[in-house]
N, C-alpha and C positions, 0 to 999 in steps of 0.2 A: 398277514392279517393283523398281527400285533403292531407292526410298523404303521400300517394304514390307520389303525385305531389311535395310535399315539399322535400321528400327524393331524388327524381330525380333532383330537382333544386339544392339541397345541393351538390350532387355528381358532377353535372355539374360545379358548382362554384369551388369545390375543384380541379377538373381537369384543369379548366381554370387558377386558381391561380398557380397550379403546373407547367403548361407549361409556364406561364408568368415568374415564378420564375426561371425556367431553362433558359429561353431566357435572362433574366436579368443577371443571374450569369455567362452565357457563355461569356468568355472573350478571349483574344488572346492566341495563343499557345506559351507557354514559353519554350525556349530552352537554353541550356548552351553550351558554346564554350570554349574548353581548348587549350591553345597555350603556348609553352615554351619560345618564344621570349619575351624579356623585353618590357614593354610598350613604351619605347623610340625608339625601333628599327623600321625602316621603314616597315619591313615585318609584325611586330605586328600591326602597325598603319593601314596597308592595310587590315589585317584580321578583325580589328575592323570596318573599313569602309565598308567592305563586310557585316558585321552584320547590320549596320545601313541602307545600301542600300536595303538589303532584307526586313527590316522592312518597309522602304518607299514604295517599289514596291508592298508589300502585303497590303498596306494601314493599317498597324498596326495589321494585323491578326496574325503576328508572332513578338514576342519580344525575343531578344537574350541577355542573360547575358554573358559577355565576361570575361574570366579569363586568363590573360597573365602570363608570367614568371613562368609557371609550378605550379601555386597555386592550381590548381584543380587536375591535374595528371602530373607526371614527364614525361620528354621526352620519355623514353623507355616504359612507361606504357600507353601512350596516346591512341594508337590504341586499346589495350585491354580495356581501359577505355570507349571507344566509344561502343565497342561490348557489354560490360557488363552494359552500361547505367550509368556509373559514370558521363560521360558528353554525351551530345547528338551529339555534333560536335567536331572534334579534328583535330589539325594540328601538325604534327611532321615529323621527318626525317626517311626514310626507314633504313638508316644506323645504327640507335640506336637499332635495333633488327635484327642483322645479321642472315641471313638464313631464316627469316620469309617471305621475298618477293623475291623468287628466280628469277622470270622472270623480274619484273620491276627494280630490283637492277642492271640489265645490263646497265641501263641508267647512273649509277654512275661509270661505267668503265672509264678508262683513254682514252677517245675517241679523245682527243686533242681539247676540246671545246675552243671557242674564245669569247663566250658571254653568258649571262644569258638567253637572249631571245631565242637563239639557243637551249640551254639545256632544257628550259621550254617547248618549242614547241615539242621537241623530246620526252620528258617524256609523254606528253599527246597523241602524235601520237602512241607511243608504246602501251599504254594502249588501245586506240581505235582499234588498229590493232589486238592485241593478246588477249584482254579481259582475263587476267590471273585469274585463279580461286582462287589465294591467297587473292583476295579482295571480295570473295563471301559473307563473313559474314558482310559486310557493304555496304552502297551505296556511291560510289565515286562521289565527287563533282568536284574536279579538282586536278591537280598537278602543282607544279612549281619547278624550280631548279636554283641554283646559277651559277654565271659565273665561269671561270676556277679556279679550286683549285690549289694553289701554295704553295710551301714550305717556311716556315718562321722559323728562328732559332734564338736562344739567345746565345750571346757570341762567336759564331763561324760561319763564312760564309760557305756555301756548294757550291763549284764550280764543284765538281766531285762526282761520286758515292763513291769513296774511302773516301771522307770527311765525308760521312754520316755514315760510319761504327761505330757501338758502340753507336750512338746517340739515345736517346729515344724521339720519336716524337708522339705527340697527333694525333691520327687518328681513324676514325670509318668506319665501313662498308668496301667498296671497297678501300677507301683511305688507309686503314691499309695494304691491299695487295700491294698497290703502294709502300709504305714505305719498306715493306719486300723485294720486288723485287729490290729495290734500295740499299739494304744492311743495312737499319736502323732497329730499334726496335720499332714497333708501340705500343702505349699504348692507349687503348680505354677509352674515357671519353666524357661526354656531353660538349657542349660549355660553359655552365654556370660554369663548374668546371675547365676550362682550364686556365683562367687568373692566378689564384693563384698557380696552378701547375707549370706553366712556371716561374712565379715570384720566387717561392721557390726552383726551380731547380729539382722538381720531374720529369719533362720532360724537354728536351732541345729545344723544339719548337713545332710547329704544322703545319699540312698541311690543308689549308682552303682557302676560297675565299678572295680576297684582301679587300672586303668590311668589313670583320671581324675586320680589324685593327682599324676601327672607331666604327662600330656597337657594338662591344664587347670590345672596347678599348685595343685590343691585341697589337697594335703598342707600347704601353707603356712598354711591358715586352719582346718584341723581338727586335733584332738588324738588322737582314738581311732578305731580300726577294729574293729568287731565282726565277727570272722571266723567266719562260719557259712554253710554252703550249705543250711541248713534251710529258708530262705525265698528261696533264690537265684533271682532272676528274670533276664530279659535285656531288652534294648531292641532291637527289630528295625528295621533301616535299609533303606529301599527305594532302588533306583536305577531310575528310570523315564524314558521318552522320550515326547514328544508323539505321540499316535496318528497324526495327519495327517502329521507329519514322517517317522515310521517308514514309513508307507505309501508315501511319496514316494521312499524310498531304493531303490536297485537291489538285486536279490536277492543280488548279490555283496557289497555293503556290508552288508546285513542279516546275512549269514552271518558275515562278519568280525567284526561287532559282537557277535554272539551267541557266537561262539567265544571271543573275548577275555573276555566276561562270565563264561562257564563257568569259565575259568581263574582269574579274579579272585576267585571265591567262596572258594576255598581260601586265596588270598593274604590276604584280609581276615580270615578266621577265625584263621589262624596269627598274623597281626599283632596281633589282639586278645589272644591268649595271651602272645605275647612282650612286649607292652606292659604286661600285667598284672604280669608279673615285674618289669619296670622300675619300674612304679608302686609296688609294694610296697617296693622298695629305696629309692625316693625318699621315700616316706612315713616309713620308719624312719630315714632320714638327717636328718629334721627334729628339732631338739632337743625332747625331752619327749614326742614321739609314741609311742603304745603300741598294741599289738594286744590286744584282749579276746577270750577264748575262752569260748563258752557251755558251761555244764554240760550233759551229755547229756540229762538230764531236762528242762531248760529249753529245749533245742533242739527236743525232741519237742513241747513245749507250743507253740512257735512254729509248727511244721509243722501242728499241728491247728487253729491259729487261721486258717490259710489256706483251710480248707474252704469257707466262705461265698463266697470270691472265685471259686472254680470254679463254684459254683452260679449266681452272678450272671452269669458269663461265658456259661454255657449259656442263661440266660434272655435275654440281650442278643442272642445269635445267633438264638434262636427268633423274636424280634421282626423280625429281618432276613431271616427265612425260611431260616435255615441250621441245621444240626444240630451244635450246639456239643459235645454229648456225644461224637459221633463224632470230632470234632477232638481232644478231650482224650484219648480212648482211643487214637487214632492216635499222638499225641505220646508218651504214656506207653509204648506198645509200641515206638516208634521209639527212645526213650532207653534202653530195656532192651537 
């Protein structure tokens, strides 16, 4: 009897110690976040602030290691990196993997955007409305999108479509289709590679939001900004989390992460607009830089040249089993 009692007591003690050890070793959930923006860029700073806010809202239940400047995954590999678990969370642009997101890439079309807030709100509205299956292998946290993308060139101003003929312009995703429709030659490359490519004459300029002039120092290597919203597109950025990781988080942590994401949508949109203003100031501060304004008739010519891009978008959506025309109609109604 004494022996049995001692064995039972020993087993009980081991169990208690085991559970105590587990409780003591249980720490915060550690996540990794991959982002291609450099740490000095406002969009990178906002992404890192999102991480810290999630940590605060979860009372330290979640700790997020932040990897800016593509140090964990490159821009075009970021989405797959999240799916494969190379990073738990990722931020990159839809345009870096052309054809991968047939429905939501419609937001990047030359809709004539006037602000980053407008484009950001539209991106999230399109996702909520259509819930495209192209994002089924992750959990979407939110989207944001930059202000009107505009043409920037080195050495030669572009005042007409004829001026653009033969010029090589850095462009990705739907912005590449914009350059093609205007008669130029698009060259796909990520933003981190664009500065030296323009500087060395590999390309003759780029089409990108005005903020890029300061955020990526592009104003140092271009000379002219063609200021028109006639073909103003945007670039949509996703913030997604690995589906399995998301499922493993507690409901409380999921809610906190969702709440912070909703708040950050507006922060990103406003930051794009604020940095557009700073980008224009930085551009004009460079010796010799100048803004080119299109003649109204020429601007109308540029707008009409975009029509085939919308037709192609609708055809690509049809191949993916989606109604591209419904997306375009929704976006146009939303922007009005």
